N, C-alpha and C positions, 0 to 999 in steps of 0.2 A: 385444481388447487393443491399444491404440495404442502406438507406439514414439516415444520422446522423445529429442531430442538437446539437451544442455545447452550453451548458448553463453555462456561467461564462467564462470570457476572461482574467483571471489573469495570473500570471507568469508561471503556469504549462501548460497553454493551448497550447502554441506554439509547444512544442514537440509532443503533441498528434496529432495536425493537420499535422505537418510535417510527422509523422509516418503513418498517415492515407493514404497518397499517396503511401506507400509501401504495403498496404494490398489489397488483391484480392477481398474481398467480402463486403466492405462498403466504402462509401465516405461521406465526410462532405459537406453539402449543405447550412448550415446557422449557424449563431452565434448570441447569445444574452447575454447582460450583463446589470446590473442595471445602469451602467455608459454608457449613450448614446454615448458619444464621443469615449469611448473605443470600443464600439460596431462598430461604423463607421470605426475606424482605423483598427480593426482586420478584418472586412469584406472586406475592400479594400485590405489589405495585403494578405489575403488568397484567394481572388477571390470568395467569397461566399456571400449569402444574409445576411443582417443585420436585426435583429428583436428585438422586446421587448421580455422579458422573457415569458409573457403570449402568445404573438403571436407565439413564437417558439414552445411552447408546443401544441398549437392549430393547427399547420400546418398539413394538411392531407398527405402531401408528405414526412413526416418524420417518420421513423420507430422506431428510437432509440434516446433517449436523453442521451448525454454524459454530466453528471453533474459534472462540475468543479468549482462549487460555494464554498465559505468557509464552513468549517465543520458545523458551527452553522446554516447554511441554508440548509444542506443536507436533513433533514427530510421534511421540508415544500415543497421544490422544487421536491424532488423525489416522494413524495406522490401526488403532483399535476400532475406530468407526468404519474404516474401509473393510476390515476383516469381518465386521458384523454386517456387511452388505449395504452400508449407508453411503450415499453421496455426501461430499464434504465441501463446504466453502470455508477456507481457513484465513484468518487474519495473517498479515505479513509478520515474519517471513516463513517460508515453507521449510522449517527445520533450521538448525543452527549450523549445519555443514552441508556441503554439496552431496555427500554420501547419503545423508538423511533425506534430502530433497529428492534425489534420484530414486531412492527406494520407494518413496511415496508415489512418485510418478509411475514407476513400474507396477506397483501394486494396484493402483487405480486402473491402469490400462489393462492389466491381466484379468481383472474382475469385471471389466465393462462398466466401471463406475465413473461418475463425473467428480473431478477435483478442481475447484476454482479457488483462486488465491487473490487476496487483496494485494495492492490497492485497486479498488474498482474506480478510483478517480481517473484512471486512464479512459474510462467511458464518459467522463464529464464533458460539458459543453465546450469549455475553453480548449482542452487538449484535442478533442475531436475536430473542432473547427480549424485548429492549427494543422492537424493532419490533412484535412481536406485542402488547405492552402498549399501545403508542401507537395501533396500528390498532384495537384493541378499545375505545379510549376511556378507558383507565385513568387517564390524566393529563388528560383533557378536551381542550380545544383547546390545542395547543402554542403557547406564547407567546415563549419565549426559550431560548437555550442558551449555555453557557459552555464553552470549551475552553482548556486550558493546556498549553503545551510549554515547560517551564522547567528547564534544566540547563546544564552548561558545555561542551556540544559533544562532539566525538569525540576530543579531544586525548589522553585518558587510556586509551582502549580500542580504537580502530581502528588497525590496523597501517599503514594508508596514508591518513591523514586529510586530506591537502592539498586534494583535490578538493571537500571539503565547503565550503571557503571561497573557491572560485573561481566567477566568473561564467561562464555565465549561470544554471547550475542549482544553485549552492551556496546555503547559508543554510538556516535552519530552516523557512522557509515552503515551500521546494521539496523538502526532504529528509524531515522528519517531518510537515510540514503535510498532505501527501496522505493519511496515515492518518486524520487528523481530518476533513479535507474530504470524503473518500470516505464516511466513516461518517455525517457529517451529511447529505450528499446522499442516501445510501441510506435514511436515516431520515425526512428532511423534504422531499426533492425538490430541484429546482434552485435555485441562487442567482441573484438578480436584480441585486444591486448590492453593491459593497464600497467601504469607505473606510478608509484605514489611515495610520499614521505609523510611523516606524522610525529606527534609527540603527545605527552600527557601534561596539560597545563597546570593542574592542581593535584597534589597527592591525596587530598581528602576533600570531601564535600560535607557541608552542614545544611540540612534540609529545613526549609522555612515554610513549606506548604502545610496547611491544616491536615492532620492525619496522624496515624500512630507513630510515624518516624520524625515528627516535627522536633527540631532542636538536636537531633542526633547527628553525629559525624561518622561518615563511612569512608573507608579507603577506596580509591579509584584504581581499578584493575586494568582499564583499557585506555587506548589512545583517545583523547577527547578532541584532538585537532588532526585532520588528515586532509592532505591536498593531493588530488589524483589527476592524471591525464589518461583518458580512455580513447583508444583508437577503434572505431567501428569498422565492420567489414565493408560497409559502403564507402569508406575512405574518410569519413568525418572525424575530426579531432574534437574532443570535448574535455573541458576542465570541470572537475567536481571539487569544490572547496567546502569542507565541512568542519565546523567547530562548535563545541559547547564551552569555549573559553572566552567568548566575545560578549561584551556588555551591550553594544548597540552597533548596527551596521546600516549602510545605505546601498548595498549592492542589489541589483535585480535578481529575482529568484531564478529565472530560467530564460535563456535567450538562444535562438538558433539563427545563424547567419548564412546566407547563400550568395550566389553570384548575382542575383537580381533583387535581393531585398533581405530584410531582417524581420524576425518575429520576437516579440516579448510576450512570454506566456504567463498565465496565472500560476500561483503556487500549486504544485501537484498534490497538496494535501486536501484541496477543495475541488469541487466538481464544476465550478463556474469561473467567470472571468475575473479581472479584465484581460483582454487579449489585444495586442497592438501590432501593427504592421508598418514597416517603413520601406518605401521604394528607394531606388538609387538617388542619393543626394537629397532625399525628402525627409520630412519630419515624421514623428510617430503618428499614425492614424489609428483610432480605436475601431476595432472590428465589432460590429453590432452582434450581441448575443441575447438580446432581450426576449426574442421569441423562442429561445431554447428552453425546454422544460427543466433541464438540470442546471440552469443558470439562476433560478429563482432563489433568493436568500431564504433559508429556513433554520439557521442555527446561529446562536443559541435560541431555543424556542421563545424565551421571554422577549428578546429583542434581536430578531434575525439580522445578521450581518454577512454571513457566508452561505454558499450553496454546499450543503453537506448531505449527500444522498447515499451514505454508506448503506449497503444492502441492495443497491441497484444491480450489483454484480450477481447476487443470488437470483434476482428476478431474471436477469439476462441468461444465466446458466439454465434455469428452469425452462425458459423459452427456447433455448437452443436444444435442450433435451427433447422437447416436444416436437421440434421441427427436424430433428435428426441432423443438426449442424454442429460444428465446433463452437464452443463458447469462447467469449472474448477476454476472459481472465484466466488463460490456460496455465496448467501446472508446469508445462515445459518452459514458458516464459518466466514463471516464478522461480524455477530451479536455476535459470540463467541469472536472475537477480541475485540469488544466493551465491552462485559461482563468482559473479562480479564483485560483490561486497567482500567475500572471503579473500579474493585475489588482491583487492585494493589494500586490505589490512595486511595481508602477507607481504605484499610488495613494500609497504611502508616500513615493515619490520626488517626486511632483508635488504632493501635498497636496490632491488633488481626488478626489471620488468617481468610480468607474468602473462603468458598466453592463455586464452580461454578456448574451450573446446566446443561448448554447446552452440547450436545454431537454431534457436526456436523460430517457429513460423511467426510472422507478423499478424496479429489478430485482424479480422475484418473490421472495416469502419463501422461505427455505431452512430446512426443519424438521430436527429431530433425526432423524426417520426418513429424510429425504433424505441426511443425513450418514452415518448408519449403513449405508445401502445402498452407499455408495462405499468404506467402510473395511473392511479385513480383520479388524480387531479393535476 
């Protein structure tokens, strides 16, 4: 049983800690945040110790730092944890630049430490079943994919949304894009080149969600709509349409089309379905996922609608450590996600295609039996 310290107690932290109680091989023992009052409140609510960030990283009884700080803090905090000899599981993204991500990958490898990176939704039932179908040849040779991220941003739901619109890590490509990029890379392998265009739909945003920034207006520093074409080394062409300037849309979240069929995948923010498959000239058929452990709705707790098992990546990383195997949310894949997101934004600014250099390994499949072995229920 590994001991985990949660670094960063923002809005995403609660689901991680709730899910930790479902896992067989790790437990949360402490929390730290730069906001001391938030640390005290979270520690009391979760029944764990409260620490300062430095104190958390220095604790001898903590094996893994679960880094849930804002993206702009990921490099400094993850590097500090690695230098202290801690394994790390980091929320996306792994740094705000490729240089930061590469330095973290190198540091973890040189010190013999594990560095796992969200999204662990690539381990989810829907995406893993889709992978099994692709690998079995159900859709033939993959030809193209489409991904759509279309809504009006975090203004109405996040209590502290200003950072979403600040450079360098704000905007839909760097915030929601990693879910889709990680899913596509896990399914289809590395990206070779991207070409994009984009714009800023609104010069300012007025936030309406309950929180300290409600009613405040902030300048928008990033492109809030970016349309990208990605060419994968496998030969697949994929479009990624991202926008926080859209009031409503009816586009499918993620589809992959091949010579023998098509797949309609679940939103990669979740671990479960629905997943649909269409044969040549056929209608969509639902692919059963009911027996998959990570397909069971568990979020929100009061009225579960979605399968949200954030933290399964930590459990899988611990299991891989114990078995002496590579874990399935690897830092080199996460660095490629950063590389791709950065290149997409750079291409949208310059109007020129950009080639990518990294070629991360494709993670091993993660079966329903693998998931069941790590869950208590």
